C-alpha positions as CSV (number, residue, x, y, z in Angstrom):
1,M,86.6,-73.4,-35.2
2,S,83.1,-72.3,-35.7
3,H,82.2,-68.7,-35.6
4,H,79.0,-67.7,-33.7
5,R,77.5,-64.3,-33.8
6,P,77.0,-62.9,-30.3
7,V,73.5,-62.4,-29.2
8,R,72.8,-58.7,-28.7
9,L,71.0,-58.1,-25.4
10,P,69.1,-55.0,-26.6
11,V,67.6,-57.1,-29.4
12,L,66.8,-59.9,-27.0
13,S,65.3,-57.4,-24.5
14,A,63.2,-55.9,-27.3
15,L,61.8,-59.3,-28.3
16,V,61.0,-60.2,-24.6
17,A,59.2,-56.8,-24.2
18,L,57.3,-57.3,-27.5
19,A,56.2,-60.8,-26.3
20,A,55.1,-59.3,-23.0
21,L,53.1,-56.6,-24.7
22,V,51.3,-59.2,-26.9
23,A,50.6,-61.6,-23.9
24,V,49.2,-59.0,-21.5
25,P,46.1,-58.2,-23.5
26,A,45.5,-61.9,-24.2
27,L,45.7,-62.7,-20.5
28,A,43.5,-59.8,-19.5
29,G,40.6,-61.3,-21.3
30,C,41.2,-64.6,-19.5
31,T,41.2,-63.3,-16.0
32,P,38.7,-65.0,-13.8
33,G,37.0,-61.8,-12.6
34,G,37.1,-60.1,-16.0
35,S,34.1,-61.9,-17.5
36,V,30.3,-61.8,-17.2
37,V,28.6,-64.9,-15.8
38,R,25.1,-65.9,-16.7
39,L,23.3,-66.7,-13.5
40,E,19.6,-67.5,-13.1
41,P,18.4,-65.8,-9.9
42,P,16.2,-67.8,-7.6
43,P,12.5,-67.4,-7.9
44,T,11.4,-64.1,-6.4
45,P,11.4,-64.5,-2.7
46,P,8.9,-62.8,-0.3
47,A,9.5,-59.0,0.1
48,E,11.1,-59.4,3.6
49,V,13.6,-61.9,2.3
50,A,14.3,-59.8,-0.8
51,E,15.1,-56.8,1.4
52,L,17.6,-58.9,3.4
53,C,19.2,-60.1,0.2
54,A,19.5,-56.5,-1.1
55,A,21.3,-55.5,2.1
56,L,23.6,-58.5,1.8
57,H,24.4,-57.7,-1.8
58,E,25.7,-54.3,-0.7
59,E,28.0,-55.8,1.9
60,L,29.5,-58.6,-0.2
61,P,33.3,-58.5,-0.5
62,D,35.0,-57.5,-3.7
63,T,37.2,-60.6,-3.5
64,V,36.7,-64.1,-2.2
65,A,39.5,-66.6,-2.0
66,G,41.6,-64.2,-3.9
67,L,39.1,-64.1,-6.8
68,E,37.7,-60.8,-8.0
69,R,33.9,-60.2,-8.1
70,T,32.4,-61.0,-11.5
71,E,29.5,-59.1,-13.2
72,T,26.4,-61.3,-13.5
73,D,23.8,-61.4,-16.2
74,P,21.0,-60.6,-15.5
75,R,22.1,-58.2,-12.7
76,S,20.3,-59.1,-9.6
77,E,20.5,-58.4,-5.9
78,L,19.9,-62.1,-5.4
79,T,23.1,-63.3,-7.1
80,A,26.8,-62.6,-7.0
81,A,29.9,-64.4,-8.4
82,W,33.7,-64.4,-8.0
83,G,36.3,-65.6,-10.4
84,G,33.8,-66.2,-13.2
85,S,31.7,-69.0,-12.0
86,A,34.2,-70.4,-9.5
87,I,32.2,-69.1,-6.5
88,V,28.5,-68.3,-7.0
89,L,26.1,-66.9,-4.4
90,R,22.3,-67.0,-4.6
91,C,20.3,-65.4,-1.8
92,G,16.6,-65.9,-1.1
93,I,16.4,-69.5,-2.1
94,A,13.7,-71.7,-0.7
95,K,14.6,-73.9,2.3
96,P,16.6,-76.9,0.9
97,P,14.9,-80.2,1.8
98,K,18.3,-81.5,3.1
99,M,18.2,-78.8,5.8
100,A,15.8,-81.0,7.7
101,D,18.0,-84.1,7.6
102,P,20.0,-84.3,10.9
103,R,22.6,-86.5,9.3
104,Q,23.8,-83.7,7.0
105,E,27.2,-82.2,7.7
106,G,27.6,-78.6,8.6
107,I,30.2,-76.1,9.7
108,Q,30.1,-72.8,11.5
109,V,32.1,-69.8,10.2
110,N,32.1,-66.5,12.1
111,E,28.7,-67.2,13.8
112,V,27.1,-68.4,10.5
113,A,26.0,-72.0,10.3
114,W,26.4,-73.6,6.9
115,L,25.0,-76.9,5.5
116,M,27.8,-78.5,3.5
117,E,27.0,-80.7,0.5
118,P,29.5,-82.2,-1.8
119,L,28.6,-81.8,-5.5
120,A,28.7,-84.9,-7.8
121,E,31.9,-85.4,-9.8
122,T,29.7,-85.6,-12.9
123,A,28.7,-82.0,-12.2
124,G,32.4,-80.9,-11.8
125,G,32.7,-81.6,-8.1
126,G,33.1,-78.9,-5.5
127,F,30.6,-78.0,-2.7
128,R,27.4,-76.3,-2.1
129,F,27.1,-74.4,1.2
130,T,23.7,-73.1,2.4
131,T,23.2,-70.9,5.5
132,G,21.0,-72.2,8.2
133,L,19.3,-70.4,11.2
134,R,19.1,-67.1,9.2
135,R,16.0,-65.1,8.1
136,A,17.0,-65.7,4.5
137,Y,18.7,-68.8,3.0
138,T,21.8,-68.1,1.1
139,E,23.5,-70.7,-1.1
140,V,27.2,-70.6,-2.2
141,T,28.5,-73.1,-4.8
142,V,32.3,-73.5,-5.0
143,D,34.1,-75.3,-7.8
144,K,36.4,-78.2,-7.1
145,E,39.6,-76.0,-7.4
146,H,38.5,-73.5,-4.8
147,A,36.7,-75.9,-2.4
148,K,39.9,-76.8,-0.5
149,D,38.8,-75.4,2.8
150,A,36.1,-73.2,4.3
151,G,38.4,-70.1,4.5
152,M,36.6,-68.7,1.5
153,L,33.4,-68.5,3.6
154,V,35.0,-66.0,6.1
155,G,34.2,-62.8,4.2
156,L,30.8,-64.1,3.0
157,S,29.9,-65.1,6.6
158,D,30.9,-61.7,7.9
159,A,28.6,-60.0,5.3
160,I,25.7,-62.4,6.1
161,A,26.1,-62.0,9.9
162,K,25.9,-58.2,9.4
163,T,22.8,-58.1,7.2
164,V,20.8,-61.3,7.6
165,P,19.5,-61.7,11.2
166,A,19.6,-65.0,13.0
167,G,16.3,-66.9,13.0
168,I,14.3,-69.2,10.9
169,S,13.3,-68.1,7.4
170,S,9.6,-68.4,6.7
171,Y,10.4,-69.1,3.1
């Protein structure tokens, strides 16, 4: 007959609580929205386009696809990010050459037309979406993990529809 010492629940509970206290700060530094992302803003667009981008910047949602907004460096009204670099927005870009190709795929989300381009697997995969038929071009890149459907474009499309009028950008 072997004799085992019973496990005391208060000691076990204390060990679990201690492990949780150690893990929480470690995880807090790893949260997708808790970091700063280095983003190069697009070249300075014309003043009219920059004003539209500034208005858009004010209307952008705090979360996209469940990801918190991330601070960008340098700070710019032309850029935004969510979940670190999982979702990145750049407003005021020049018209993409592929916008003129009628064979390109596109989708419409809440009255905003988007050119949809898959990104190369060598670049990590995912998609680049670019608005069309708006007075300012806005580009959103989404990593492979979050590019499962266009649902993440809903909040962004709402902000764009509210701040960037329909039309053709002169830039």
